[in-house]
Each structure stands twice: as structure tokens, then as C-alpha cells.
C-alpha positions as CSV (number, residue, x, y, z in Angstrom):
1,X,32.6,-21.9,-39.8
2,X,28.9,-22.1,-40.0
3,X,27.3,-19.2,-38.3
4,X,24.9,-19.9,-36.0
5,X,21.1,-18.9,-36.0
6,X,19.8,-16.7,-33.6
7,X,17.9,-18.5,-30.9
8,X,14.0,-18.1,-31.6
9,X,12.8,-16.9,-27.5
10,X,9.2,-17.4,-27.3
11,X,7.3,-14.5,-25.6
12,X,5.3,-15.4,-22.9
13,X,2.1,-13.6,-21.6
14,X,2.4,-12.0,-18.9
15,X,0.2,-13.5,-16.3
16,X,-2.8,-11.9,-14.7
17,X,-4.8,-13.1,-11.2
18,X,-7.9,-12.0,-10.3
19,X,-9.6,-11.5,-7.6
20,X,-13.1,-10.7,-7.6
21,X,-16.5,-12.3,-6.6
22,X,-18.5,-10.0,-9.5
23,X,-18.9,-13.1,-12.4
24,X,-19.9,-10.0,-14.7
25,X,-16.8,-8.0,-13.5
26,X,-14.6,-11.5,-13.8
27,X,-16.0,-12.3,-18.0
28,X,-15.7,-8.3,-18.5
29,X,-12.3,-7.4,-16.9
30,X,-10.9,-11.0,-18.1
31,X,-12.0,-10.6,-21.8
32,X,-10.5,-6.9,-22.5
33,X,-7.4,-8.1,-21.0
34,X,-7.3,-11.6,-22.8
35,X,-7.7,-9.3,-25.7
36,X,-5.1,-6.9,-24.9
37,X,-2.5,-9.8,-24.6
38,X,-2.4,-11.0,-21.3
39,X,-3.6,-14.7,-19.8
40,X,-5.8,-14.2,-16.9
41,X,-6.9,-16.5,-14.1
42,X,-9.7,-15.6,-11.7
43,X,-11.0,-16.7,-8.6
44,X,-13.8,-15.5,-6.8
45,X,-12.6,-15.8,-2.9
46,X,-9.5,-14.1,-0.9
47,X,-8.5,-18.0,0.3
48,X,-8.2,-19.3,-3.3
49,X,-6.3,-16.3,-4.4
50,X,-3.8,-17.1,-1.2
51,X,-3.2,-19.8,-2.9
52,X,-3.5,-19.3,-6.5
53,X,-1.3,-16.5,-6.2
54,X,1.7,-19.0,-4.6
55,X,1.0,-21.5,-7.3
56,X,0.8,-19.8,-10.1
57,X,3.2,-16.9,-9.7
58,X,1.5,-14.5,-11.8
59,X,2.9,-11.4,-12.8
60,X,0.3,-9.3,-11.2
61,X,-2.3,-9.6,-8.8
62,X,-5.4,-7.2,-9.7
63,X,-6.7,-7.9,-6.2
64,X,-11.1,-6.6,-5.5
65,X,-11.0,-4.8,-2.4
66,X,-14.4,-6.5,-1.2
67,X,-15.0,-9.8,-1.3
68,X,-16.7,-12.7,0.8
69,X,-14.8,-14.1,4.1
70,X,-11.2,-12.1,4.1
71,X,-11.6,-8.8,2.5
72,X,-9.0,-7.4,-0.1
73,X,-6.7,-5.8,2.5
74,X,-6.3,-8.1,4.3
75,X,-5.4,-10.6,1.7
76,X,-2.9,-8.0,0.2
77,X,-0.8,-8.1,3.7
78,X,-1.1,-11.6,3.9
79,X,0.5,-11.6,0.0
80,X,3.4,-9.2,1.0
81,X,3.9,-11.2,4.3
82,X,4.7,-14.5,2.2
83,X,8.2,-14.7,0.7
84,X,6.6,-16.6,-2.6
85,X,4.7,-14.0,-3.5
86,X,5.9,-10.6,-1.7
87,X,7.1,-9.0,-4.6
88,X,4.3,-9.4,-6.8
89,X,2.6,-6.3,-8.1
90,X,-1.1,-5.8,-6.9
91,X,-3.6,-3.4,-8.1
92,X,-6.3,-3.6,-6.0
93,X,-9.9,-2.4,-6.9
94,X,-12.9,-1.0,-5.3
95,X,-16.6,0.4,-5.9
96,X,-15.6,2.7,-2.7
97,X,-15.5,6.3,-4.3
98,X,-13.9,7.4,-1.0
99,X,-9.9,8.2,-0.9
100,X,-9.2,6.5,2.6
101,X,-9.8,3.7,0.4
102,X,-7.5,4.3,-1.9
103,X,-4.5,5.2,1.0
104,X,-6.0,1.7,2.6
105,X,-5.1,-0.4,-0.4
106,X,-1.8,1.7,-0.7
107,X,-0.7,1.2,3.0
108,X,-1.6,-2.8,3.0
109,X,1.0,-2.9,0.1
110,X,-1.3,-2.5,-3.4
111,X,1.2,-0.8,-5.7
112,X,-2.3,0.9,-7.4
113,X,-5.6,1.3,-6.8
114,X,-8.5,1.6,-9.7
115,X,-12.3,2.4,-8.7
116,X,-14.9,0.7,-10.7
117,X,-16.6,1.3,-12.8
118,X,-13.5,0.0,-14.5
119,X,-12.1,2.7,-16.7
120,X,-10.3,0.3,-19.4
121,X,-7.4,2.8,-20.4
122,X,-6.6,3.7,-16.5
123,X,-6.4,0.0,-16.0
124,X,-4.7,-0.7,-18.7
125,X,-2.2,1.8,-18.0
126,X,-1.3,1.1,-14.4
127,X,-0.8,-2.7,-15.3
128,X,1.2,-1.5,-18.8
129,X,3.0,0.6,-15.7
130,X,4.0,-2.2,-13.7
131,X,4.4,-5.4,-15.6
132,X,4.6,-4.3,-19.7
133,X,2.8,-6.4,-21.9
């Protein structure tokens, strides 16, 4: 009787969609996330973010609050209303310092909120808490 070799499973990288309109932020955070083992897809406006979220079905969405056109709160509500994207964890990012912005993000459906300038350890901890590595 031959013993079967265990099948190797290939760990796929967790995919993060980063919706941010500042090119420097996209570069900096993408490098940090990729260095920590994540695949990053980015876009710079909400309409494209909604489309990519439905097409790519990322493991997590990192969503800026202040964007051209549609703001991040509206995008978050639309993501939660769409059956395809409603369960994807969302981390809102904001440069606004007021606590009411964070409350608004959570009320719109975000799972967590991170303030800019980014504290990399805090951002990575929130991502790992929501999707692991």
C-alpha cells in the first residue's frame, strides 16, 4: 500500500485594496504592506474603488475618507449595501483629528479607523486583527 504524500497548499497573499488620492501615501503604505506580505491594489477615487472592490474581492479595503468626488463615508455605505462587498473588512483612514470623524466612519460600516499620519504598527495591527497575514 502506498502512502499518499500530503498535498502542498500554496498560501496566497492576502489582498488589500487601497483607495487613496495622495500618490505619496499610496507609495509609502503600499511598500509597507508589501514588505509585510500583503498584495496591494490601489486606486485614487471612490468610483474606481467600488468597481475594483466588486471585481477583485479583496480581503480588506483601506479607504481614505477625503476623496475627490464621492467621499469615503459614502463609498463605505455603498460597499456595505452591495452583496458582493458587504462582508469585506474596511479600515477607514483620515487626516481629520476629531473623534466624531472616527465615529462617522464606524457608523458608515467601517470595521476600524486609522488616523494620518500613519502609525505603521497600529495600521498593521488593525489589518492583522481583521484578516490575519
